C-alpha positions as CSV (number, residue, x, y, z in Angstrom):
1,M,120.4,121.0,118.7
2,F,122.1,118.0,117.3
3,K,125.3,119.0,119.1
4,H,123.2,119.4,122.2
5,M,122.0,115.8,121.9
6,D,125.7,114.8,121.5
7,E,126.5,116.6,124.7
8,L,123.6,115.1,126.7
9,G,124.6,111.6,125.5
10,R,128.2,112.1,126.5
11,K,127.0,113.0,130.0
12,R,124.5,110.1,129.9
13,I,121.6,112.5,130.6
14,P,118.3,110.9,129.5
15,F,116.2,113.0,127.1
16,F,113.3,113.2,124.7
17,F,113.6,114.4,121.1
18,A,111.4,115.2,118.2
19,I,112.8,116.2,114.8
20,N,110.8,117.4,111.8
21,F,111.0,116.0,108.3
22,L,113.5,118.5,106.9
23,K,115.5,118.8,110.2
24,T,114.7,122.5,110.4
25,E,113.1,122.2,113.9
26,V,114.4,120.0,116.7
27,I,112.9,119.6,120.1
28,V,115.2,118.2,122.9
29,V,114.1,118.0,126.5
30,P,115.8,116.2,129.4
31,L,113.4,113.5,130.7
32,S,113.7,115.0,134.2
33,D,112.2,118.2,132.9
34,C,109.7,116.8,130.4
35,P,106.6,119.0,130.6
36,K,103.1,117.6,130.8
37,D,102.4,119.0,127.3
38,I,104.7,116.3,125.9
39,R,103.4,112.7,126.2
40,F,105.0,109.8,124.4
41,K,105.2,106.0,124.3
42,C,108.0,104.1,122.6
43,D,107.1,100.4,122.6
44,E,107.1,99.6,126.4
45,Y,108.5,102.9,127.6
46,S,106.3,105.9,128.2
47,V,106.3,109.3,129.8
48,N,103.3,111.3,131.1
49,T,101.1,108.3,130.1
50,I,98.6,107.2,132.6
51,I,95.5,105.6,131.1
52,P,92.4,105.1,133.2
53,K,90.9,101.6,133.6
54,N,87.9,102.2,131.4
55,V,88.6,104.7,128.6
56,E,85.6,104.8,126.2
57,I,86.4,106.1,122.8
58,P,83.9,105.7,119.9
59,N,85.1,103.9,116.8
60,K,84.2,106.8,114.6
61,T,86.5,109.4,116.0
62,I,86.8,111.2,112.6
63,K,83.5,112.9,112.0
64,S,84.3,114.1,108.5
65,M,87.2,114.6,106.2
66,N,88.0,116.6,103.0
67,P,90.8,114.9,101.2
68,I,92.6,116.0,98.0
69,S,90.5,115.2,94.9
70,L,91.6,112.3,92.7
71,K,92.0,114.8,89.8
72,D,94.5,116.9,91.8
73,Y,96.3,113.7,93.1
74,K,96.7,112.5,89.6
75,K,98.5,115.7,88.6
76,A,101.1,115.2,91.4
77,F,101.3,111.5,90.7
78,N,102.0,112.2,87.0
79,C,104.7,114.7,88.0
80,V,106.4,111.9,90.1
81,H,106.3,109.5,87.1
82,E,107.8,112.2,84.9
83,E,110.7,112.5,87.4
84,M,111.0,108.7,87.4
85,R,111.2,108.4,83.6
86,A,113.9,111.1,83.7
87,G,115.9,108.9,86.1
88,N,115.8,111.4,89.0
89,T,114.0,109.1,91.5
90,Y,113.1,105.4,91.7
91,L,110.9,105.5,94.8
92,L,109.1,108.6,96.2
93,N,106.8,108.8,99.2
94,L,104.0,111.1,98.1
95,T,101.8,112.6,100.8
96,F,99.0,115.1,101.2
97,P,97.1,116.8,104.0
98,T,93.4,116.1,104.6
99,K,91.2,118.5,106.6
100,I,89.3,116.5,109.3
101,V,86.8,117.1,112.1
102,I,87.4,115.0,115.2
103,N,85.2,114.3,118.2
104,E,87.9,114.3,120.9
105,S,90.9,116.3,122.1
106,F,94.5,115.2,121.4
107,D,94.8,114.0,124.9
108,Q,91.7,111.9,124.7
109,L,92.8,110.4,121.4
110,Y,96.2,109.7,122.8
111,D,94.7,107.8,125.7
112,G,92.3,106.0,123.5
113,S,94.6,104.9,120.7
114,N,96.5,101.7,120.4
115,A,100.0,102.0,118.7
116,K,103.5,100.8,119.4
117,F,104.8,104.4,119.1
118,K,102.6,107.4,120.2
119,C,103.5,111.0,120.7
120,V,101.5,114.1,121.4
121,I,102.7,117.7,121.8
122,R,99.7,119.6,122.9
123,D,98.2,122.0,120.4
124,R,100.8,121.0,117.8
125,F,100.5,117.3,116.7
126,L,99.5,113.8,117.6
127,S,101.0,110.6,116.1
128,F,100.1,107.0,116.6
129,S,102.8,105.2,114.6
130,P,103.3,101.5,113.9
131,E,106.9,102.1,112.6
132,R,110.1,102.1,114.6
133,F,112.9,104.3,113.2
134,I,116.1,103.2,114.9
135,K,117.0,101.5,118.2
136,M,120.5,101.6,119.7
137,E,121.5,99.4,122.6
138,G,124.8,97.8,123.6
139,D,127.0,98.1,120.5
140,K,124.2,97.5,118.1
141,I,122.0,99.8,115.9
142,Y,118.7,98.5,114.4
143,T,116.3,100.0,111.9
144,Y,113.0,98.6,110.8
145,P,111.8,100.1,107.5
146,M,108.0,99.5,107.0
147,K,106.8,99.5,103.4
148,G,103.8,97.8,101.9
149,T,100.1,97.4,103.0
150,S,97.0,95.5,102.1
151,Q,93.5,95.2,103.6
152,V,93.0,92.0,105.6
153,Q,89.4,91.7,104.4
154,D,90.8,91.5,100.8
155,D,93.9,89.6,101.6
156,P,93.1,87.3,104.6
157,S,96.4,85.4,104.6
158,G,98.6,88.4,103.6
159,D,99.9,86.3,100.6
160,L,98.7,88.8,98.0
161,L,100.9,91.5,99.7
162,I,103.9,89.2,100.0
163,K,103.6,88.1,96.3
164,S,102.9,91.6,94.9
165,K,105.7,92.5,92.5
166,K,105.1,96.2,93.0
167,E,105.2,96.0,96.8
168,S,108.2,93.7,96.8
169,T,110.2,96.0,94.6
170,E,109.3,99.0,96.7
171,H,110.2,97.3,99.9
172,L,113.5,96.1,98.4
173,M,114.4,99.6,97.4
174,I,113.8,100.9,100.9
175,V,115.8,98.1,102.5
176,D,118.7,98.8,100.2
177,L,118.5,102.6,101.0
178,L,118.4,101.9,104.8
179,R,121.3,99.5,104.6
180,N,123.3,102.2,102.9
181,D,122.2,104.8,105.4
182,L,123.3,102.6,108.3
183,N,126.6,102.1,106.6
184,Q,127.3,105.8,107.1
185,V,127.5,105.3,110.9
186,A,127.9,101.6,111.6
187,S,129.7,98.5,110.3
188,N,128.8,94.8,109.7
189,I,125.4,95.8,108.3
190,T,123.1,92.7,107.9
191,V,119.4,92.2,107.1
192,Q,118.3,90.0,110.0
193,N,114.6,89.6,109.0
194,F,113.5,90.5,105.5
195,R,109.9,91.5,104.7
196,F,108.0,90.0,107.5
197,K,104.3,90.9,107.8
198,E,102.3,92.2,110.7
199,K,98.6,92.6,111.3
200,I,97.6,96.1,112.5
201,Y,94.2,97.3,113.8
202,T,93.0,100.6,112.4
203,G,90.2,101.1,114.8
204,T,87.6,99.8,112.4
205,D,89.3,97.0,110.5
206,W,92.7,95.3,110.0
207,I,95.6,95.8,107.6
208,W,98.7,93.9,106.8
209,Q,102.1,95.8,106.8
210,T,105.5,94.5,105.8
211,S,108.7,95.4,107.5
212,S,112.4,94.3,107.6
213,E,114.9,94.3,110.4
214,I,118.4,95.7,109.6
215,E,121.3,95.5,112.1
216,G,124.7,97.1,112.4
217,T,127.6,97.3,114.9
218,L,128.1,100.8,116.4
219,H,130.6,101.5,119.2
220,N,130.5,104.6,121.4
221,W,127.2,105.7,119.9
222,Q,126.1,107.4,123.2
223,D,128.7,110.1,122.5
224,Q,127.4,111.0,119.1
225,I,123.6,110.6,119.2
226,G,122.8,113.9,117.5
227,T,125.5,113.3,114.9
228,I,124.1,109.9,114.0
229,L,120.5,111.1,113.8
230,D,121.6,114.0,111.6
231,K,123.3,111.7,109.2
232,L,120.4,109.2,109.0
233,L,117.5,111.7,108.6
234,P,115.2,112.2,106.8
235,A,114.1,108.5,107.2
236,G,114.4,106.6,104.0
237,S,111.1,104.8,104.3
238,I,109.1,108.1,104.1
239,S,111.3,110.0,101.6
240,G,112.6,107.7,98.8
241,S,115.5,106.8,96.7
242,P,118.0,108.3,95.9
243,K,117.2,110.2,99.1
244,S,118.7,113.7,98.6
245,R,117.3,114.2,95.1
246,T,114.0,112.7,96.0
247,V,113.5,115.0,99.0
248,D,114.1,118.0,96.6
249,I,111.4,116.6,94.3
250,I,109.0,116.1,97.2
251,K,109.4,119.8,98.2
252,N,108.5,120.8,94.7
253,I,105.5,118.5,94.1
254,E,103.8,118.3,97.5
255,S,101.3,121.0,98.3
256,D,102.8,122.3,101.6
257,D,105.6,121.8,104.2
258,R,105.2,118.4,106.0
259,G,106.4,120.0,109.3
260,F,106.9,117.2,111.9
261,Y,105.0,114.7,109.8
262,T,107.4,111.9,108.7
263,G,110.0,113.2,111.1
264,V,111.0,111.1,114.1
265,F,110.6,111.2,117.9
266,G,112.2,109.1,120.6
267,Y,114.1,109.0,123.9
268,Y,117.5,108.1,125.3
269,D,117.4,106.7,128.9
270,G,121.1,106.8,129.6
271,E,121.6,103.2,128.3
272,K,119.5,102.7,125.2
273,L,117.7,104.8,122.5
274,D,114.5,104.0,120.8
275,S,112.5,106.0,118.3
276,G,109.5,106.0,116.0
277,V,108.6,107.6,112.7
278,L,105.9,110.3,112.9
279,I,103.3,108.8,110.7
280,R,99.5,108.3,111.3
281,F,99.7,112.0,112.0
282,I,97.2,114.7,113.0
283,E,98.3,118.3,113.0
284,K,96.6,121.2,114.7
285,T,96.9,124.4,112.7
286,K,97.3,127.9,114.1
287,N,93.6,128.7,113.3
288,G,92.5,125.6,115.2
289,Q,91.8,123.3,112.3
290,Y,92.9,119.6,112.2
291,I,94.9,118.1,109.4
292,Y,95.5,114.4,108.9
293,R,98.6,113.7,106.8
294,S,98.9,110.5,104.8
295,G,100.4,109.0,101.7
296,G,102.4,106.1,100.3
297,G,105.4,105.1,98.2
298,I,105.3,105.6,94.4
299,T,107.3,103.5,91.9
300,I,107.1,103.4,88.1
301,Q,104.8,100.4,88.5
302,S,102.3,102.2,90.8
303,D,98.7,102.6,89.8
304,V,97.3,106.0,90.5
305,N,93.9,104.8,91.7
306,Q,95.4,102.3,94.1
307,E,97.8,104.8,95.5
308,Y,95.0,107.4,96.0
309,Q,93.0,104.7,97.8
310,E,95.9,103.9,100.0
311,L,96.2,107.6,101.0
312,L,92.5,107.5,102.0
313,D,92.9,104.1,103.8
314,K,95.6,105.5,106.0
315,I,93.4,108.2,107.4
316,Y,92.4,106.5,110.6
317,I,92.8,106.6,114.4
318,P,93.6,103.1,115.9
319,T,91.2,103.3,118.8
320,V,90.5,100.5,121.3
321,K,87.5,100.4,123.7
322,K,89.0,99.5,127.1
323,Y,92.5,99.5,128.6
324,P,94.1,97.9,131.6
325,L,95.6,100.3,134.1
326,L,99.1,101.4,133.1
327,Q,101.7,103.0,135.3
328,E,103.2,106.3,134.5
329,G,106.7,106.0,132.9
């Protein structure tokens, strides 16, 4: 399918794509044939996305949840630290599934959620992500690794997050990894904006998140879209460093296959490409259950209780009460 993406790009045919974490499943659909079962929004661009004037979604959209126990989380956390002490990984994104009960359908939650990057494939998964993966336009490629969070109620100015040694170290590792990743496909790699903070609404409260902007020069990228994505994936911000070895450790330690969670989705419109990381993610299982997947980056400095709480804090649906009328993209 990556070769198919190269072919569509060479012909300047617009298309949608979704790629799972391990690159074992790739969905590619020309935008002209995009079915109603696939709905997405990448920043200001959207397909199959018409939101009524007055969508009413209750704040408490997750009725109940059954996360991994702290005891079981500690076992996995300790395994990660053993690998770190052995020098096999320096940063690892540890994630787990949480069974949830929700009030609304995927389509209702898609319409009622507020996120820069949203994607729903009916009866499979729903993601409302704050994180861009890569953007390509002109002769430039950009990536925006997001790493580091704090609760606004505990950190009103965001200064605690910015000054945190643990969060700063983790973010620097990811920026270095993404710089090296871009260097595989582009030249003149520069960090344009390092570790800026953004305030994000979770549906019930606010959190701070830190990101960086990395830029490179990339000519003739439209002829090799699939090849570029294949080289850059899995995304560094949701795997770790060094990437290849860390992904192997993730497969051994995590309880199940991530599937499309922490993969990417996006579109190419014939001139530019934009994409988001599939986080803030709900999966519908074959037996009709709903799974919310969440986690966070672990370093040798990480505290197990704080990391467990971060996993829980990221189980949310960023709902808003009312919307202006939007046009279908």
